[in-house]
C-alpha positions in Angstrom: 11.6 -163.4 -87.7 9.1 -165.6 -85.9 5.5 -165.3 -86.9 2.8 -164.6 -84.2 0.1 -167.1 -83.3 -2.5 -165.0 -84.9 -0.5 -164.9 -88.1 -0.1 -168.6 -88.1 -3.6 -169.6 -87.1 -5.7 -166.9 -88.8 -7.1 -169.1 -91.6 -10.6 -169.7 -92.9 -12.5 -172.1 -90.7 -16.0 -173.3 -89.6 -17.8 -172.2 -86.4 -18.8 -175.9 -85.8 -22.4 -175.6 -85.0 -22.4 -179.1 -86.7 -20.1 -181.7 -87.8 -20.0 -182.2 -90.8 -20.3 -178.6 -91.5 -23.0 -177.7 -94.0 -20.6 -177.4 -97.0 -19.5 -180.9 -96.5 -22.9 -182.5 -96.3 -23.2 -185.5 -98.6 -26.6 -185.0 -100.2 -26.3 -188.0 -102.4 -27.5 -190.5 -99.7 -30.1 -188.2 -98.3 -33.9 -188.3 -98.7 -36.9 -187.0 -96.8 -37.8 -190.5 -96.1 -34.4 -191.3 -94.7 -34.6 -188.1 -92.6 -38.0 -189.3 -91.3 -36.5 -192.6 -90.2 -33.7 -190.9 -88.2 -35.9 -188.4 -86.4 -38.4 -191.0 -85.4 -35.5 -193.2 -84.2 -34.2 -190.3 -82.2 -37.6 -189.3 -80.9 -38.2 -192.9 -79.7 -34.8 -192.9 -77.9 -35.1 -189.4 -76.3 -38.5 -188.0 -76.0 -39.3 -189.5 -72.5 -36.0 -189.0 -71.1 -34.9 -185.5 -72.2 -37.6 -184.1 -74.6 -37.0 -182.4 -77.8 -35.9 -178.9 -78.8 -37.6 -176.7 -81.4 -35.9 -173.8 -83.3 -38.4 -171.6 -85.0 -37.1 -169.3 -87.8 -39.0 -166.0 -88.1 -37.3 -164.4 -91.1 -38.8 -161.0 -91.5 -36.9 -157.8 -90.9 -37.9 -154.2 -91.6 -34.5 -153.1 -92.7 -31.2 -154.9 -93.7 -28.4 -155.0 -91.1 -25.2 -155.3 -93.4 -23.3 -157.4 -90.9 -25.8 -160.1 -90.7 -25.5 -163.6 -92.2 -28.9 -164.9 -91.4 -31.6 -165.9 -94.1 -34.1 -163.2 -94.1 -36.8 -161.3 -96.0 -36.9 -157.4 -95.7 -40.3 -156.1 -95.7 -42.4 -153.5 -93.9 -45.6 -155.2 -94.7 -46.9 -156.9 -91.5 -49.8 -158.6 -93.3 -47.0 -161.4 -94.0 -47.3 -162.4 -90.4 -50.4 -164.6 -90.5 -49.6 -166.6 -93.6 -46.1 -167.4 -92.2 -47.5 -168.5 -88.8 -50.0 -170.8 -90.4 -47.3 -172.3 -92.5 -45.1 -173.0 -89.4 -48.0 -174.6 -87.6 -48.8 -176.8 -90.7 -45.2 -177.9 -90.7 -45.3 -178.6 -87.0 -48.5 -180.7 -87.6 -46.7 -182.7 -90.3 -44.0 -183.8 -87.9 -46.5 -184.5 -85.0 -48.6 -186.7 -87.2 -45.5 -188.9 -87.6 -44.3 -189.0 -84.1 -45.3 -192.2 -82.3 -46.6 -190.3 -79.2 -47.1 -186.8 -78.0 -43.8 -184.9 -78.1 -42.3 -183.5 -74.8 -40.7 -180.1 -75.4 -37.6 -179.1 -73.5 -36.6 -176.1 -75.4 -38.1 -173.5 -77.8 -36.1 -170.8 -79.3 -37.4 -168.1 -81.7 -34.7 -166.7 -84.0 -34.4 -164.7 -87.1 -34.7 -162.4 -88.9 -36.5 -160.3 -86.3 -38.8 -162.5 -84.1 -40.2 -159.2 -82.6 -41.2 -158.1 -86.1 -44.3 -160.2 -85.3 -47.0 -158.7 -83.1 -47.3 -160.1 -79.5 -50.7 -161.5 -80.4 -49.3 -163.4 -83.4 -46.4 -164.8 -81.4 -49.0 -165.9 -78.8 -50.9 -167.7 -81.6 -47.8 -169.3 -82.8 -46.7 -170.7 -79.4 -50.2 -171.9 -78.4 -50.4 -173.6 -81.7 -47.2 -175.4 -81.0 -48.1 -176.3 -77.5 -51.6 -177.6 -78.5 -49.8 -180.7 -79.9 -47.2 -181.1 -77.3 -46.4 -181.4 -73.5 -43.8 -179.2 -71.6 -41.0 -180.9 -69.9 -40.8 -179.8 -66.1 -37.5 -178.0 -66.8 -38.4 -176.5 -70.1 -36.6 -173.4 -71.2 -38.1 -171.0 -73.8 -36.2 -168.2 -75.3 -36.3 -165.5 -78.0 -34.3 -163.0 -79.8 -35.5 -159.3 -79.5 -34.6 -156.2 -81.5 -34.2 -153.4 -79.0 -35.8 -150.9 -81.6 -39.1 -152.8 -82.0 -39.4 -155.0 -78.8 -42.4 -153.6 -76.8 -43.3 -154.2 -73.2 -46.2 -156.3 -74.7 -43.9 -158.5 -76.5 -42.1 -159.2 -73.3 -45.3 -159.7 -71.2 -47.0 -162.0 -73.8 -44.2 -164.3 -74.0 -43.4 -164.2 -70.3 -46.9 -165.5 -69.7 -46.4 -168.2 -72.2 -43.3 -169.5 -70.2 -40.4 -167.6 -71.8 -37.8 -166.7 -69.3 -34.8 -166.0 -71.6 -34.4 -163.1 -73.9 -31.5 -162.1 -76.1 -31.2 -158.4 -77.4 -28.9 -157.7 -80.3 -26.5 -154.8 -79.5 -23.5 -155.3 -81.6 -21.7 -152.0 -80.7 -22.9 -148.6 -79.5 -20.6 -146.4 -81.7 -22.8 -144.2 -84.0 -20.2 -144.7 -86.7 -20.1 -148.4 -86.5 -24.0 -148.5 -86.3 -24.4 -146.4 -89.4 -22.0 -148.6 -91.4 -23.9 -151.8 -90.3 -27.2 -150.1 -90.8 -28.2 -150.9 -87.3 -28.8 -147.7 -85.6 -30.2 -148.0 -82.1 -29.4 -145.7 -79.2 -28.3 -147.0 -75.8 -31.6 -145.8 -74.4 -33.6 -148.4 -76.5 -31.4 -151.3 -75.2 -31.6 -150.0 -71.4 -35.4 -149.7 -71.7 -36.0 -153.2 -73.0 -33.5 -154.7 -70.6 -35.0 -153.0 -67.5 -38.5 -154.1 -68.7 -37.3 -157.7 -69.0 -36.0 -157.5 -65.4 -39.1 -155.9 -64.0 -41.3 -158.6 -65.7 -39.2 -161.4 -64.2 -37.0 -162.8 -67.0 -34.3 -164.8 -65.3 -31.7 -164.7 -68.1 -31.1 -161.6 -70.2 -28.4 -161.7 -72.8 -26.8 -159.1 -74.9 -25.2 -159.9 -78.3 -21.9 -158.0 -78.9 -19.7 -158.1 -82.0 -16.0 -157.4 -82.4 -14.3 -156.7 -85.7 -17.1 -154.7 -87.2 -16.3 -152.0 -89.9 -14.7 -148.8 -88.5 -14.8 -150.4 -85.1 -11.9 -149.0 -82.8 -10.6 -150.2 -79.4 -12.3 -147.3 -77.6 -15.6 -148.4 -79.2 -15.3 -151.8 -77.7 -14.3 -150.4 -74.3 -17.4 -147.9 -74.4 -19.8 -150.7 -75.5 -18.8 -153.0 -72.8 -18.8 -150.2 -70.0 -22.4 -149.5 -71.1 -23.2 -153.2 -71.2 -21.9 -153.5 -67.6 -24.2 -150.7 -66.4 -27.2 -152.8 -67.7 -26.1 -156.0 -65.9 -27.3 -158.7 -68.3 -26.9 -162.2 -67.0 -24.9 -163.6 -70.1 -23.7 -162.3 -73.3 -22.1 -163.3 -76.6 -19.0 -161.6 -77.8 -18.9 -162.7 -81.4 -16.1 -162.3 -84.1 -17.7 -160.6 -87.0 -17.9 -162.9 -89.9 -16.8 -161.0 -93.0 -18.2 -163.2 -96.0 -19.4 -160.9 -98.7 -18.7 -163.5 -101.2 -21.5 -165.5 -99.6 -23.9 -162.8 -98.4 -23.6 -160.4 -101.6 -24.5 -156.9 -101.4 -25.5 -156.9 -97.7 -21.9 -156.9 -96.6 -20.6 -154.6 -99.4 -22.0 -151.6 -97.6 -18.4 -150.8 -96.7 -15.0 -151.6 -98.1 -12.9 -154.5 -97.0 -10.2 -152.2 -95.7 -12.7 -150.8 -93.3 -12.8 -154.0 -91.5 -10.1 -154.5 -88.6 -8.0 -157.6 -89.1 -5.4 -159.8 -87.6 -3.7 -158.2 -84.7 -5.9 -155.3 -84.5 -9.0 -157.4 -84.4 -7.5 -159.7 -81.9 -6.8 -156.8 -79.5 -10.5 -155.9 -79.7 -11.2 -159.4 -78.4 -8.5 -159.6 -75.7 -9.3 -156.2 -74.2 -13.0 -157.1 -74.3 -12.5 -160.3 -72.6 -10.4 -158.8 -70.0 -13.1 -156.2 -69.2 -15.7 -158.8 -69.1 -14.0 -161.1 -66.8 -13.1 -158.2 -64.5 -16.8 -157.5 -64.2 -17.9 -160.9 -63.3 -18.4 -162.6 -66.6 -16.9 -166.1 -67.0 -15.8 -167.4 -70.4 -18.2 -170.3 -71.6 -17.2 -172.2 -74.7 -16.5 -170.1 -77.6 -17.7 -166.4 -77.9 -19.9 -166.7 -74.7 -19.8 -165.2 -71.1 -22.0 -165.6 -68.2 -22.4 -164.6 -64.6 -22.2 -167.4 -62.0 -25.9 -167.2 -61.3 -26.8 -168.0 -64.9 -27.8 -171.5 -66.1 -25.2 -171.4 -68.9 -22.5 -171.0 -66.3 -23.9 -173.9 -64.3 -24.2 -176.2 -67.3 -20.6 -175.5 -68.4 -19.2 -176.4 -64.9 -21.3 -179.5 -64.7 -20.2 -180.7 -68.1 -23.8 -180.4 -69.5 -23.3 -177.6 -72.0 -24.4 -178.4 -75.5 -24.0 -176.9 -78.9 -26.2 -177.1 -82.0 -27.6 -174.8 -84.7 -29.1 -172.6 -82.0 -25.6 -172.1 -80.6 -24.9 -172.9 -77.1 -27.6 -174.4 -74.9 -27.6 -175.2 -71.2 -29.0 -178.7 -71.8 -28.7 -181.3 -74.3 -31.6 -182.8 -76.4 -30.8 -185.5 -79.0 -33.5 -184.3 -81.3 -34.0 -180.7 -82.6 -36.6 -179.8 -85.1 -36.2 -176.6 -87.2 -39.4 -175.0 -88.2 -39.6 -172.2 -90.8 -37.9 -171.2 -93.9 -34.1 -172.2 -93.9 -34.3 -173.9 -90.5 -32.0 -176.8 -89.9 -32.9 -179.9 -88.0 -30.7 -182.4 -86.1 -31.7 -185.9 -85.2 -28.1 -186.6 -84.0 -28.0 -189.2 -86.8 -28.8 -186.7 -89.6 -29.2 -183.0 -90.4 -31.9 -181.6 -92.6 -32.4 -178.1 -93.9 -35.6 -176.5 -95.0 -36.1 -174.6 -98.3 -34.3 -171.2 -98.2 -37.0 -169.1 -99.8 -40.4 -168.3 -98.7 -41.9 -169.2 -102.2 -40.3 -172.7 -102.0 -41.1 -173.2 -98.3 -44.8 -172.4 -98.9 -45.0 -174.5 -102.1 -43.6 -177.6 -100.4 -46.1 -177.3 -97.5 -49.0 -176.8 -99.9 -48.2 -180.2 -101.2 -48.4 -181.5 -97.6 -44.7 -182.2 -97.6 -42.0 -181.6 -95.2 -40.2 -178.5 -96.6 -36.8 -180.2 -96.2 -34.5 -179.8 -99.5 -31.2 -181.2 -98.4 -29.4 -182.9 -95.6 -26.8 -185.3 -94.5 -26.8 -188.8 -92.9 -24.0 -189.1 -90.5 -21.6 -192.1 -90.9 -20.1 -194.0 -87.9 -16.9 -192.0 -88.5 -18.9 -188.7 -88.5 -20.4 -189.5 -85.2 -17.0 -190.2 -83.7 -15.5 -187.0 -84.9 -18.7 -185.0 -83.9 -18.3 -186.2 -80.3 -14.8 -184.9 -80.2 -15.7 -181.5 -81.7 -18.6 -181.1 -79.4 -16.4 -181.9 -76.4 -13.8 -179.3 -77.5 -16.4 -176.6 -78.2 -18.4 -177.2 -74.9 -15.8 -178.5 -72.5 -12.4 -177.4 -74.0 -11.2 -181.1 -73.7 -11.8 -184.5 -75.2 -10.4 -188.1 -74.9 -10.2 -191.3 -77.1 -9.3 -194.1 -74.9 -8.9 -197.2 -77.0 -10.8 -195.5 -79.8 -9.4 -195.6 -83.4 -10.5 -193.4 -86.3 -9.0 -192.7 -89.7 -6.0 -190.4 -90.1 -5.6 -190.5 -86.3 -1.7 -190.2 -86.7 -2.2 -187.1 -88.9 -4.6 -185.5 -86.2 -2.2 -186.2 -83.4 0.8 -184.7 -85.4 -1.2 -181.5 -85.9 -2.2 -181.4 -82.2 1.5 -181.8 -81.4 2.3 -178.8 -83.3 -0.4 -176.9 -81.3 1.1 -178.3 -78.0 4.4 -176.7 -78.9 2.5 -173.5 -79.2 1.0 -174.0 -75.8 -2.5 -174.1 -77.1 -3.3 -177.7 -75.8 -2.0 -180.1 -73.2 -1.8 -183.6 -74.4 -1.7 -187.1 -72.7 -1.5 -190.4 -74.6 -5.3 -190.4 -75.3 -6.7 -186.9 -74.5 -6.3 -183.1 -75.0 -7.1 -180.2 -72.9 -7.3 -176.7 -74.3 -5.2 -174.2 -72.4 -6.3 -170.6 -71.5 -3.8 -169.5 -74.3 -5.5 -171.9 -76.6 -9.2 -170.9 -76.0 -9.3 -168.2 -78.6 -8.1 -170.8 -81.1 -10.6 -173.5 -80.4 -11.9 -173.4 -83.9 -8.4 -174.2 -85.2 -8.2 -177.1 -82.7 -11.4 -178.4 -83.8 -10.2 -178.2 -87.5 -7.5 -180.8 -86.5 -10.3 -183.4 -86.2 -12.1 -182.3 -89.2 -11.5 -185.3 -91.6 -13.8 -184.1 -94.3 -12.1 -180.7 -94.5 -8.6 -182.4 -94.4 -9.7 -184.8 -97.3 -11.2 -182.1 -99.4 -9.9 -178.6 -99.0 -12.2 -175.9 -100.3 -11.4 -174.6 -103.7 -13.4 -171.3 -103.1 -14.0 -169.2 -100.0 -16.4 -171.0 -97.8 -15.6 -169.8 -94.2 -14.8 -166.7 -92.2 -11.4 -166.2 -90.8 -10.9 -168.0 -87.4 -9.3 -164.9 -85.8 
């Protein structure tokens, strides 16, 4: 009996917001001094032409969502806001003091945690502090993640005045049963309210985050969620596969049993029906997990071949240098990755010593840079080529791709591959064919979520 593609390819695998992926970073060659050399090199190469991106991690949440895999600190005490903002601004100052000239900012993204845990006034203080040491590029793009339950009109208005035009609201699913299981109970009314406020104020790109494969989620739940989403007419949305990784996230994802989570063909059906509904309603698939209407900048970037992917996810423009500020943030100079301390206490302690809060990282080798380019091409453009290019284990990679070609997931020429429509849901698996570090050292423990 022939096995299905889902059975064949549903294996643990990375989401490829970087290559090498974090578990395969080689920390032995890394140092803060080496990191400084790479980000200054990248700054010199790109600050004038394309600017830099900033990801600012705001980790506080008032309650724990059990589906979440982010680094966060649960508290209802809002007196933590000022201390954290001052720490982030100090970290930014440490970077700015080493830059050879004033940075030109192309992108700022506020992620979390829950950015709207912070008051509008404190968010304004944060952004003004960042911009006091920087210039904005003419085509800058500022965005933030908002929780529908605590995003106020004042949040939206304050950030709009500071130049924010993109906002993403976490929806996940509208089923009360699912919401209770993931400890994220928010009525449709709350999502509708903040979406309409954002439109009235003038935001030009409003996104909703949806998740399939959540505990107790049924097909009718996905259909109902997408019907409700359609009625609010966001400009783009993500339709993520729930990453069930309780061995990493501990008690947070143990609020339900493993058997409560849809798997394999049942989970795949949730995606296929959801995708069909989205495309029927004018949303076009962009890269992996993302959809946008034709008027949105992400759609334009995808069709112009300018879509980029980094630790912020997909972005509509590429910057070579991305600086991550805040607890657990990851920075990317293209030549190296660096991650900040993962706990507030360690993060604060490093800054009190007037040190960058970086605690680990990876310096990319020439081989890493080649493989990184191919994986980025596949994730952002569904194709890549290697004309006259050699890299280790090329024959093994080609053989694995040939097997995928037999399954009609890719179309191959002598020096290129293109992902087919049938293959798009398996793009993580296709990227894994190029992942030399994963091939050379298979994980001995569970590291990644399932690809399907």
